[in-house]
C-alpha positions in Angstrom: -102.7 -65.3 -90.3 -99.3 -64.7 -91.7 -98.6 -68.4 -92.0 -101.8 -69.1 -93.9 -101.2 -66.3 -96.4 -97.7 -67.6 -96.9 -99.0 -71.1 -97.5 -101.6 -69.7 -99.9 -99.0 -67.8 -101.8 -96.8 -70.8 -102.1 -99.7 -72.9 -103.3 -100.6 -70.3 -105.9 -97.0 -70.2 -107.1 -96.9 -74.0 -107.4 -100.2 -74.0 -109.2 -99.2 -71.3 -111.7 -95.9 -73.1 -112.4 -97.7 -76.4 -113.0 -100.1 -74.6 -115.4 -97.2 -73.0 -117.1 -95.5 -76.4 -117.5 -98.7 -77.8 -119.1 -99.0 -74.8 -121.4 -95.4 -75.1 -122.4 -95.8 -78.8 -123.1 -98.7 -78.0 -125.4 -96.6 -75.4 -127.2 -93.7 -77.7 -127.5 -95.9 -80.5 -128.9 -97.3 -78.0 -131.4 -93.9 -76.7 -132.5 -91.7 -79.8 -132.3 -93.1 -81.7 -135.2 -90.0 -82.0 -137.3 -91.5 -84.4 -139.8 -94.1 -81.8 -140.9 -91.4 -79.1 -141.1 -89.2 -81.4 -143.2 -92.0 -82.4 -145.5 -93.2 -78.8 -146.1 -89.8 -77.3 -146.9 -87.4 -78.4 -149.5 -84.3 -76.7 -148.1 -83.6 -77.9 -144.6 -80.2 -76.2 -144.3 -81.5 -73.4 -142.1 -82.9 -75.8 -139.6 -79.6 -77.8 -139.4 -77.6 -74.7 -139.1 -79.8 -73.3 -136.3 -79.4 -76.6 -134.4 -75.6 -76.5 -134.8 -75.5 -72.8 -133.7 -77.5 -73.8 -130.6 -75.0 -76.5 -129.8 -72.2 -73.9 -130.0 -74.1 -71.7 -127.6 -74.8 -74.6 -125.2 -71.2 -75.7 -125.1 -70.1 -72.1 -124.6 -72.6 -71.7 -121.8 -71.4 -74.8 -120.1 -67.8 -74.0 -120.3 -68.4 -70.4 -119.2 -70.5 -71.4 -116.3 -68.2 -74.1 -115.0 -65.0 -72.2 -115.4 -66.2 -69.0 -113.8 -67.9 -70.9 -110.9 -64.7 -72.9 -110.4 -62.5 -69.8 -110.2 -64.9 -68.1 -107.9 -65.1 -71.1 -105.6 -61.3 -71.5 -105.6 -60.6 -68.0 -104.5 -63.6 -67.0 -102.4 -65.3 -70.1 -101.1 -68.5 -68.2 -101.2 -71.6 -70.2 -102.1 -73.7 -67.3 -103.2 -70.8 -65.7 -105.2 -70.2 -69.1 -106.9 -73.9 -69.4 -107.8 -73.9 -65.8 -109.3 -70.8 -66.4 -111.2 -72.2 -69.7 -112.5 -75.2 -67.9 -113.9 -73.2 -65.0 -115.3 -70.6 -67.3 -116.8 -73.4 -69.3 -118.5 -74.9 -66.1 -120.1 -71.5 -64.8 -121.2 -70.4 -68.2 -122.5 -73.6 -68.7 -124.4 -73.2 -65.3 -126.0 -69.5 -66.0 -126.9 -70.6 -69.4 -128.3 -73.2 -67.7 -130.5 -70.5 -65.3 -131.8 -68.2 -68.2 -132.5 -71.1 -70.1 -134.3 -71.8 -66.9 -136.3 -68.3 -66.9 -137.8 -67.6 -70.7 -137.8 -70.9 -71.5 -139.6 -70.9 -68.2 -141.6 -74.4 -67.4 -140.5 -73.9 -63.8 -141.6 -74.1 -65.0 -145.2 -77.5 -66.7 -144.7 -80.7 -65.0 -145.9 -82.5 -65.0 -142.5 -85.6 -63.3 -143.9 -86.2 -66.1 -146.3 -85.9 -68.7 -143.5 -88.3 -66.8 -141.3 -90.8 -66.5 -144.2 -90.5 -70.3 -144.7 -91.1 -70.9 -141.1 -94.1 -68.6 -140.9 -95.6 -70.2 -144.0 -95.1 -73.6 -142.3 -96.7 -72.4 -139.1 -99.7 -70.9 -141.0 -100.2 -74.1 -142.9 -100.0 -76.1 -139.7 -102.6 -73.9 -137.9 -105.0 -74.0 -140.8 -104.7 -77.7 -140.9 -105.7 -78.0 -137.2 -108.8 -75.9 -137.4 
């Protein structure tokens, strides 16, 4: 009885993850149409800057994850501790990378509300065009 309920639980987890992947693929296909975004907005500086800021965050996350996991593995040789420090280092590194991007790219000077309004107008036009 216990084994069958465990198998059923695992099957349902697998099924829900597959459905989530299909859903996320549909969302990604809907959102990631860069040509329609570029054609509908004249100023693409906000999109370029957001991509550059994400690169800063990704590099910071990678450096933070690898360095903290390396130090943890060097001194403790604990697999679970290394995995936890890898995750925490990735989060801390991503955050630090975003702070660096904020100052390096001078994101604090951007009018974020105008960029959000442009994106929401593009989204609304895209949804109206699909119906």
